N, C-alpha and C positions, 0 to 999 in steps of 0.2 A: 527556632535553633537556628544558629546560622551556619550555611553552607557552602563551599565552593559552586562557582557554576556548574563545573563535570558533576558534583557530586547530585546535585539541583538534577542532572539530566537522569542518572541512575536511580536516582528515586521514583523518578516521573514514570522512568521505565518500569518500577517496578508494581507502582500504582496502576497502570495502565495494563496489568497484567503480561508483562514481555519475559518471557523467560532463555528466550534465544536471540542472538542477535549473531549478525553475519558483517564481517570488516576488516579491512587492514590497516594498520597502525600507520602516523608518519607524525611529521615534524608538529602541528596545528593541533593535532587532536590526543598526543602525549596524556594532557591532563584528563581526559575522559577515560583514559584506556588504564591509567592509572586507579582511576575511581572504579572504576569495572573490576579490577583484578583483587580491590577488596569485598566482592562482592560476587566472586566466582562460584561459591555455594549457590546464588539465587539466581543469577541467569550467566547461562554457557553463551560462551564466546566461539563462534566457528572461524577459525583465521584464514581466509581462502590465499590462494595463489595468485591471486588477480582481484581489484576493485569489481570487475564487471562481475567476477564470480560470484561477491559476496549480491548483488542486485539480482542475479538470476535464483540464486540461492534463497534470498527474502521471499523473491515473488514465488518459488516452488512451496515455499512452508506457509505463506499465507493462502494458496491455493487447497493445499491439503491439509491444513489444519483449521482454515477459516475466521483464523486471529489476523492482527495484521504484523506484515512481516517486517522487519527491524535493519536495516544495512547501516555501516558507517565508514568513512572514508576521510581521508586528509586532504588539504587544502588542494588546489590546482590540478596536477594531473591524476590525484586521485580522488578529486571530486567527478572530472570528464569522464573517468571511467564508467562510474557509476550510469552514465545515460540509457545506454542501450538498453540495461535492464529497468531503469526508471520508464523507456518508452514502451517498452515490453509490456509493465504491469499498468500503465496508461492505455493504452490501445485493449486491452482484456479486461478492463475495471477490475483490478484487483489492489487490494487495501495495502500500504505500504508507507513506512517513513523512512526517509534516507536522513541519514544525521551527517553532515559535514562541515567540518571547521576552518576558518580563514585566520588570515593575518590578524596580527593587532589593529584596533580602533585606528588609531592616527597612520596605520600604514596603509588602510585602505584605499584602494585609485590610485597607488604609486606605484605598480609593477612592484612591488618589491617581494621577493623569495617568490612561492609558488600560488600568488596568488590570480585567481580567475573569477571572475563574475556567475560564479553557478547558478545561483538564482533566474539571473537574465539567462543564463543558457537551457535550463531547464523549463523555463515559464511556459513555452509550448505543451508539454508534454507532462506536467504534472497539473493536481486539481486545483493546487497552490502553493507559493513559499514562502518561506519566512530568511529574514537576514536580521540576526538577533546584537544588536549594538549594547545592550544595554540590561545587565545581569536582572534588573528587576522585572523585564519581561519575560524571561525565561523560561520560568514555570508554566506562566500562558500560554505562551506560546507553541509548547510543545505540547500542551493537553489538548490545544485547538487542534492541532496536527492529527491527533491522532483522532480525535472528533470526525475532523474533515475527511478523513482517508476511509473512515469507515461506514459515514452517513452517506443515504442518498446514492448514486453510483457512485460505488467502491472506486478507487485509485491511489496515485500515490501523491506523498506531499513531503517537501523538502524544506529541511532547517539548517540555515549554515548559521555558524555560532563563532564568529572572532574570539581566537585565543584568550584574550585578555579576560574577556567573558567567564571562561571556561574557570580562569583564576581567581577572578575576584569572588569574594564572599558577602553575602546577604541575607536576611529574615526568610527562611524557607518556613511554609507550612501547609503541612499533608493535608490532603484530601481524597474522597473515596472516588474512584472513575465513576464518569457517570455513563448510565444505559443508552445506547446509541435508537433512536427511536427511527423506524423505516417509515416513511411516509409515502402512502400511493396517491400517485396523480392522479389514477382514473375513479371513475365513479359508475356507481350501479347503472345509470344511464348506458355509460360508455359498453358496459359489459355486454348488456341488455342489446346493443346496437352489434357485437363483434357476434354473439349468438345468435340473431336474424342473418347476419351474412353465410354463418357457415351453413345454417340450416336452408340460405337458396341455394348455394354452392350447387352446380351440376357434378361435377368432378374436384371435390376439397383435397387436398395435399400438405400434408405438416410439415412443416420446414423450420425443425428447431435450431436454436441458437443458446450459447453460453448461459444466458440469464436462467433456464431451467436448473442446469448446476447450480450458479452461484443463490440460488432461492429455494434450494434442495426441493424441486417441485417434480419432481422424477415420478411419482405415485400417481399425481395428479395427470401427469403426459400423458400415462399409462392408460388412465382411469377415462381421459376424453377423446383418446385414439379410438379405445373400444365401442366409445356411444358414435363416433365418426366414422366407424369402421374404412379406413380412408389408408392409404401408403404414408409413411414416414421417411422422409430424409434428415440429414444431419450434418452439424459445419463441425470443423476440427475442435472449435471450443466447447462442444455440447456431445465429443463422443460418450458413450456408456448412458447417457441419458433415457435414452431407450432401448430395450433386447437389440441389440445386433444380428441376433439369429431368429427373430420375428420374422413370418412370414411376409409380413407386410413391412417389411425395411428394407427400403431400397439402394440402403448406402449412401455413399456423399453424389452432390452433383456436382456440375461445373469443372475447375481445372483441377479438382481433387478429386 
């Protein structure tokens, strides 16, 4: 079926199981917002007062649901306002897809309207990012963005789309969302080595990080602590992973 680029964006969001997006509209992204309006019964849009709020909201949504958070912004200042939220998601390994739009392809690189190289700006604080200049690549790159955001160590991915791509039409083929396979990079031998080091430790102390929360390993943490019979401290990212009222809980250490 023939769809516009804007309609393809919405279809990919639905395909990936997205039910909520956070954003603030502007000139170059209006086509996507028009398409989103047609699907308001399927995807809820939360209008923030500022694009930075949209990025932080998508980050919080991802943390609380375990799903990929999605935020949207227009070109230039709209896109750059997402940066702090994207950086937060990157530092804390939170899966997020940020969708921005840019000027028409012929105007790229000419400092027209509100053009900013948002892909270049966010390169150090994303797992990956794309500039979509051809509508025939749009669906593939959006699907890859969600896969990259969820796979391995989670994190944010930015997809910047030129405005003419959102208006152009192409043939769209629906697909089922692929399950993300989490591949462990450690071996049984690695685990045995760690177990030996723990057994030989004279004064073991568990320092718990945010990975326990991300992996849903709070019960395993409690079991490990009982076997080790040792005190536990945590980081900001792992608050709640271990019972804060347990007599073996020391609270946080260091500057916090």
